[in-house]
RODO-2510 file (C-alpha; in nm, 4 decimals, decimal comma):
residues 124
     n   res          X          Y          Z
     1     m    -2,2345     1,2722    -1,0522
     2     n    -2,0204     0,9879    -0,9288
     3     r    -1,8541     1,0010    -0,5896
     4     h    -1,4885     0,9176    -0,5622
     5     a    -1,2792     0,8248    -0,2604
     6     a    -1,3748     0,9876     0,0694
     7     g    -1,2635     1,3488     0,0835
     8     d    -1,2400     1,3928    -0,2927
     9     d    -1,4656     1,6453    -0,4576
    10     e    -1,6921     1,5560    -0,7446
    11     v    -1,5004     1,5814    -1,0650
    12     s    -1,6014     1,6071    -1,4231
    13     m    -1,2996     1,5131    -1,6285
    14     r    -1,2845     1,3361    -1,9609
    15     r    -1,0791     1,0213    -1,9300
    16     p    -0,9238     0,8290    -2,2161
    17     h    -1,0928     0,5152    -2,3388
    18     d    -0,9548     0,1907    -2,4688
    19     v    -0,9277     0,1252    -2,8405
    20     d    -1,2388    -0,0909    -2,8064
    21     g    -1,4373     0,2196    -2,7067
    22     v    -1,4932     0,1071    -2,3494
    23     e    -1,3669     0,2732    -2,0326
    24     p    -1,0277     0,1412    -1,9265
    25     e    -1,0133    -0,0764    -1,6187
    26     g    -0,9174     0,0873    -1,2918
    27     v    -1,0835     0,4265    -1,3449
    28     e    -1,4084     0,5579    -1,2067
    29     p    -1,7125     0,5708    -1,4376
    30     y    -1,7501     0,8869    -1,6423
    31     d    -1,9266     1,1879    -1,4922
    32     e    -2,0010     1,3952    -1,8023
    33     v    -2,3511     1,2604    -1,8618
    34     a    -2,4869     1,5675    -1,6822
    35     d    -2,5289     1,8826    -1,8874
    36     t    -2,4265     2,1653    -1,6553
    37     l    -2,6036     2,4291    -1,8668
    38     t    -2,9473     2,2661    -1,8632
    39     g    -2,9211     2,0515    -1,5496
    40     t    -3,0287     1,7461    -1,7441
    41     v    -2,8772     1,3986    -1,7382
    42     r    -2,8375     1,2284    -2,0759
    43     l    -2,9606     0,8706    -2,1215
    44     c    -2,9533     0,6766    -2,4462
    45     a    -3,3087     0,6412    -2,5754
    46     h    -3,2352     0,2846    -2,6859
    47     r    -2,9517     0,0360    -2,6817
    48     c    -2,6938     0,0903    -2,9530
    49     d    -2,6327    -0,1922    -3,2007
    50     t    -2,3259    -0,3161    -3,0121
    51     c    -2,4491    -0,2585    -2,6561
    52     i    -2,2451    -0,4552    -2,4041
    53     f    -2,5733    -0,5643    -2,2430
    54     l    -2,7059    -0,7358    -2,5570
    55     p    -2,6658    -1,1139    -2,5814
    56     g    -2,3290    -1,2266    -2,7101
    57     n    -2,0033    -1,0396    -2,6876
    58     l    -2,0480    -0,7826    -2,9626
    59     m    -1,7571    -0,5683    -2,8374
    60     d    -1,5177    -0,8645    -2,7945
    61     l    -1,4594    -0,7807    -2,4287
    62     h    -1,2605    -1,0047    -2,1978
    63     p    -1,4755    -1,2500    -1,9985
    64     g    -1,6059    -1,0834    -1,6838
    65     r    -1,5394    -0,7292    -1,8073
    66     v    -1,9042    -0,6211    -1,8114
    67     a    -1,9615    -0,7690    -1,4656
    68     d    -1,6569    -0,5784    -1,3384
    69     m    -1,7848    -0,2537    -1,4896
    70     v    -2,1256    -0,3043    -1,3272
    71     t    -1,9620    -0,3852    -0,9923
    72     r    -1,7519    -0,0662    -1,0054
    73     a    -2,0544     0,1425    -1,1011
    74     r    -2,2624    -0,0144    -0,8256
    75     r    -1,9975     0,0536    -0,5601
    76     a    -1,9652     0,4185    -0,6657
    77     e    -2,3426     0,4698    -0,7040
    78     g    -2,2385     0,5447    -1,0602
    79     h    -2,3379     0,4345    -1,4050
    80     i    -2,1953     0,2996    -1,7268
    81     v    -2,1615     0,5350    -2,0189
    82     c    -2,2674     0,4079    -2,3602
    83     h    -1,9464     0,3268    -2,5471
    84     a    -2,0916     0,4804    -2,8637
    85     t    -2,1065     0,8173    -2,6847
    86     l    -1,7585     0,8073    -2,5300
    87     g    -1,5374     1,0813    -2,6685
    88     t    -1,8353     1,2778    -2,8010
    89     a    -1,9711     1,6102    -2,6810
    90     t    -2,2749     1,4312    -2,5380
    91     p    -2,1793     1,1191    -2,3412
    92     a    -2,4895     0,9424    -2,2110
    93     i    -2,5757     0,6667    -1,9678
    94     c    -2,5984     0,3285    -2,1377
    95     r    -2,9588     0,2191    -2,1929
    96     g    -2,8666    -0,1423    -2,1223
    97     f    -2,7339    -0,0430    -1,7801
    98     a    -3,0288     0,1891    -1,7112
    99     d    -3,2800    -0,0864    -1,7883
   100     g    -3,0964    -0,3439    -1,5775
   101     p    -3,1402    -0,4430    -1,2148
   102     d    -2,8611    -0,2113    -1,0937
   103     q    -3,0070     0,1105    -1,2323
   104     g    -3,1636     0,1954    -0,8968
   105     r    -2,8162     0,2244    -0,7476
   106     s    -2,7106     0,5007    -0,9867
   107     l    -2,7168     0,8398    -0,8179
   108     a    -2,7436     1,0184    -1,1528
   109     l    -3,0453     0,8118    -1,2602
   110     r    -3,2191     0,8398    -0,9222
   111     l    -3,1780     1,2171    -0,9035
   112     a    -3,2679     1,2832    -1,2655
   113     r    -3,5811     1,0698    -1,2422
   114     a    -3,6851     1,2334    -0,9143
   115     l    -3,6262     1,5846    -1,0500
   116     g    -3,7634     1,5155    -1,3988
   117     t    -3,4325     1,6110    -1,5590
   118     l    -3,3603     1,2902    -1,7498
   119     r    -3,3118     1,3607    -2,1227
   120     e    -3,3099     1,0739    -2,3695
   121     i    -3,0789     1,1044    -2,6683
   122     s    -3,0165     0,8766    -2,9645
   123     p    -2,6757     0,7103    -2,9588
   124     p    -2,4649     0,7797    -3,2679
***
């Protein structure tokens, strides 16, 4: 549900992730949080134990990495996918992102809430 550069169509492609389980820098946020069969958008029901939005640096990310991810998501009206769901059959929007001040900028969250198609799942 993320928009890419002007003129590009919406895409839903799985992209590789870093060894730390977080999206690599320089790529758009993941799109696969929408289930095309049911029309629902997956959201983690709670923050995972190593959520990048918890205090501390539980994922040992470079300083400023989370802020950069939020900035990219904000600019694209996108979202941040929970790292615990990356590479699974059911990627979901990170609960920490969804509960934060930028969640209103996410097209996927706005639409799913408006349409009643938000589905909470437990992160692995």
